N, C-alpha and C positions, 0 to 999 in steps of 0.2 A: 526560785525553782532551780533545782540542780539538774545538770545535763547527764544523760546516760553515758556510759563509757563508749557505746556505739549507738547509732540511731535505733529507735524502736523497730523500724521496718528497714531491713537491709537485704537487698536482693542477692548480695554476695555470700550471705550466710544462710544455712538451713537449720531450723530449730530441731525438727525431728521428721525424717522422711522414711522411717524404718518399715512402715506397714505398706504392703502392696495394695491391699484393699482397705481403704480408710473408713473407720467408723466415724460418723458425723452426727452432731447434735445441731438442730436448726432452731434458733430462737426467733419468734415472729414468723412462724411458718405460714400463716394465712395472709400475710401481707405481700407486697410487691416483690421484695427480695426473696422472701421465703418460698413463694410459689415458683419463681424462676429457678431457684436453687433446686427445688424438687424436680422440676422438668429436666434439669441438667443431670441429676442423680439417676433418674429413671432411664435416661438415654445412655448411661454409663454404669450399668449394674456390676460390671467386673472391677470397677475402680472405687466405688463409693457405696456405703451402706449406712442408712440413717437409723440410729438407735433411739433417738428421742426428739420430740417436737414440743415446742411451747407456743402459746398464743394468749391473747388477752382474754378470750372467752366469748366474744361476740359472734363468732361464726363456727359454732360447734359442729354443724353438719359437714362443713369443709374439713375441719380438723380431724373428724372421725374418718372421713374418706381418705385423707392423707395418711393417717396412722395405719389403716387397714392395707392400703396399697403398698406402703413401704415396709410393713411388718415390724413396726417399732416396738421397743420394750416399754417405753414410758411416754406419757403425754402429760403436759403441764398447762394449767390455766391460771391466770392471775386472779380472775373473778371466781371466788369460792361458790357463789350462788349459781354458777354455770355448770357445776359438777353434775347435778341430776340430769340436765339436758344432754350433757356430753356423754354420760354413761349410757343413756338411752340411745343416742346416735351411734355409739360404738356397738351396742348390742344388735342394732339393726344391720350393721356392717359385718360383724363377726359371727353372728348366729350362735352356734354352740361352741365355737372356739373360745379359748381363754382370752380375756380382754387384757390389754396392756395396763401397766400400773398407772395410776393417776396421782399427780401432785397438784395441789391447789393453794392459792393464796399469794400474797405479795412477794414471798420468798421462793416461790416454786421455780421460776426461771433460773434463779441463781443456784438452787439445789440441782437442777438438771444440768446446768453448765459445768458443775463440778463432777458429774457422773463419768464413768469410765468410757472414754472415747479418744479418738486422735485429734479431731478438730471441732471446735465450737464456732458456728457461724452466727454472729450476733446481728440479726436483722431487725431488732426492735427499734421503734421510732421513739426518740426522746431520751431525756436523761435518766428515765427509769431503767435504762440499759446499763447503768454504771455498776450496780451490784452484780449482775451476771458477768460483766466484763472482768471484774476483780475476782470473782469466784473461779472463772475459767483459768485465769492467769495463776491464781494461787494453787489450783489443782494441777498445773503443769501442762495444760492443753494448748495446742496451737490455736490461736484466736484469729479467725477470719472476721475482720471488723468492718461491718457496714454501719454500725451505730456510732457515728462520729461524735454524738452528743456526750457519750460516756467518757471519751478521751478528753473532750473539751472541758467538761464539768469537773472531771477528776484527774486532770493531767498529771500532777506530781504523784498522786496515788498510783496511777497506772504505770508511770515511769519507774516508780520504786519497785513494783512487783514484776514487771515484764523482764524476761531474760532476752538476750540478744536474739533477734529473728523470730521471737515467739509470736509477734503480731504480723499478719499479712493484711494490708488494707484492701477493702472491697469497693469503696467509693470509686466511681469510674476515673475521677481525676487522680486519686492517690494510687490506684492500681497502675495508671499510666505513668506517673512519676516513678513508681517502684520499678517498672520495667525499663524506663529510660535510664534510670540511675545505674542499671546493670551494665551500661555501655562504658562506664569510666569509674575512676576512684572518687571518693567523696572530696578529696583534696582538690580535684580538678573541676568541681562544680562551681560555676559562677553564680547562677541563679535558677530558681524554679519558676516556671511560667504556668500558672493555673488558668485554664480556659473556662469561659462562661458563655452560655448560649445567649445571654442577655434577656432571657425570659420573654414573655408576651409583650413587654412594654419597651423593648429596645428602641432607642432613638427618640423617646418622648422626654420632654422637659419635666421638671418637678411640678410646674403649674399644670401641665397636661395630665399628670398622674393623680391630681387631687380628687377627681370624680370617678375613678375606676371602681368597678364592682367586684365582689367575690367571684362571680361567674367569669368576668374578664381575667382575673388573676389565676383562675384554675385552668385556663386554656393554654397550657404550655405548648410551644410550637414543635418541640422535638422529643420530649420524654414523657412517658406515662408513669406518674408517681402518685403517692398519697397526697391528701389535701394540704397537710402542714408543710411537707417538703416542696410541694408545688408553689405555695404562697411564698415560702422562703426563697425559691428561685426567682419569683417575680420581684421581690424586694432586694434580691441579691444578698440577703442575710445568709443564705446557704453558702454563697461564695466566701463571705467573711468567716463563717465557721470552718470552711475548708482551708483558708489561709492559716488559721490557728492550728488546725489539725496537721497541716503540712509542716509547720514549725515544730510541733511536738514529735511527729513521726520521724523526721529527717534531721532534726537539730540544725536547721538552716535559719539564720536570723531573718526577722520580718522584712528588713530593708532589701533582702535578696529573694523575696517571694513576690512575684508580679502577677496581676490579673489582667487578662486580655479577653475581649469579647469575640467569640467565634460562633456566629449564628447557626452554622450547619451542624455543630456538635460532632464533627468527624474526628478532629484532633482533640483528645481528651486531656492532655497536658503535655508540657515539654520541659526538657532540662537543657539549659545553655551551659556549655563547658568553657573553660578558660582559653581554649584555643580558638574560640569563635564558633565552634560547631554547636548546632542545636539538634537534639534528638527528640523526635515527636512520636507519640504512640497514637495510632489512628485505627478506628473501626467504625462501621455504621453504628448509630446509637442503639445499644442493646446491652443490658446489664449482665447477661449470662457470661459474657467474656470476663469482666472483672470478678464475678463470682467463681468462675473456673480457676482464675489465678489464686483466689483465696483458698479454695479447696484442694487444688492440685499441686501448687508450687513445691519444688522447683521444676516439676514436669508440667507440660501443657496438655490440655484436654482437646483432642482433635474435634473440629467442627462444633466447638462450644457455642459459637455465635456466627452470624453471617459475615462474610468478607466482602470487600469492595469488588465490583465489577469494573475492572480497569479499562474495558473496551468501550465504556460509556463516558462521555465528557461530563465534567463537573467543575464547579467553581467553589473554592474555599476562601472565605473572607475573614479578616481579622481587624478589629477596631479597638481603640483605647477605651478604657472604662470612663464613663461620665460620673465623676465623684459627686457632683452637685445634685444630680437627679437620684443617684443611688449612693447615699453616704454610709451605707451599712458596712462596706468593706473597710473604709477608714476607721469606723468605730470599732470594728473587730480587731484591727491592728492595735489600737489603743488598749483595748481590753486584754488582748493577749500579752502585750508588753507589761501591763499591770500585774498579771499573774494572780496567784492566790485564788480566791473565790470569785474574782471578777468575771472570768469566762462563764462560770456557772450562773452568775446573776444575769449576764447577757443572754444566755441561752434560755433560762427559765422565764425571764421577762418577755422574751420574744414569743415563746410558746403561748403565753397568756394573751399577748397582743394579737397574735394570729387568730386565736379563738374568738377574741372580741371583734375582729374584722370580719371573720366568716359569719358571725352572728348579726352583723349589720350595726354593731355598736361603736365602731372606730373606723375612721377613714383610712385609706391605703397609706398615705404619707404619715398618718398618725402611728403606724406600727413602729417604724424605726425612731421617730421622734420620741415616742413614749419610752422605748427601750433606752434611748440615750439619757432621758431624765432619770430613769431608775439607776443606770450605771453611774451617773454623776452623783446621785444621792448616796450610793453605796460607797463611793470614794475609793481611796487607795487602800487595798486590803492588807498591805504589808508583805512585800516579796520575801522577806527573810523568815516569816513565821511558818512553822510546819503546818501541814494541812491534814485533816482527818475527814473520814466519811461524814461524821457528825457536823463538821464545819460546812461541808458542801451542802448537806441537807438543810441546815439552818439558813444558809445564804439563799438557797433556792426558795425555801418557804417564804422568807421575807420578800424576795424579788417578785414572786408570784402575787402575793397579797398587795404589794405596792403597785405593781403593774395593773392589777384589776382596779384598784382605787383610782389611779390616774386615768385609766381608760374610761371609767364611769364619769369622772370629772370632765374629761374632754368631750365626751358624748353629750353630757348635759349642757355644756357651754355652747356646743355647736347647734343644739336644738333650741336654745334660749332666744 
């Protein structure tokens, strides 16, 4: 994996800030990131205008409402069979007014990402966000990246396409690192400190995690997120993915990226500099702040998210990560160091294992254990080989199939 001349995300550089009112495309508009981004846009009509929306196609009434309220040019859905229902929902909203254009199919989001706009917010969940990420970069758009999986699965491909400062991270942790890094030069950075809430099972031993249920795992103490990300937070796979993402975004070696547990989720991440100073970025848990950084940088959006009430007492705690109970972060470091298609295998296998867990077919500890088996079978992908989109897709297809096989095997053994 070759390094970029400069980090992919660099707060000291601005890719393109020429437009006073930025045209925005939102991918994954009916999800958590998308709906919060739309709230931010509607509160700042003089700064942002949404020209296109994409969604999977399962919530066409909401998508039609969003399209009408924002006055978009184009709507995209991944599920082609959702088009009739979407068109009917749009007619109910628009009446006799002309409807926006409709794109449909597996390539619809990528086509929309390449359309004329200033910034593409990729809020899609999962590695299916890779093609839209590459399309936005290829078209020269600023990419506000909430879809960490596309960077992780296609790291070398993304790094090859992205120009300096073209990517602005939207994950709360990486938006925090992005802001904290503005306090000094890259040469003065000693390490990145990525915070983790610890999820709903902080403090439990591996043995105590054996019997937890999907309902237990979905009860995140501080963040409201979709089911896959919420389970990833419970296993801390999400934190492992974020370590790989931080390495790719900021070109910091893995041994200088630390994870610390911070239950309150007030400090979103920190940068330690060589003089001993640590710069932390802190806000109450609310994704509209990171979204505003992604859409508005280098300018800030006033009142994008709530601020702290410093007149009230509060306690902020920090704990070391329990690697025995939560081995996912160590596995992610290994995978990131392997490079090639290994991160794509890690991510794809995890998505399948999370599905199996939510369906009641795999125990909680079995998620990371099974992912580790798939990664081990995949082996060393060869750091020096060039990577293509076809390579990533082939590796993901194999990883998903193998993860499903192993999940079924482990379930059968447990029930025998």
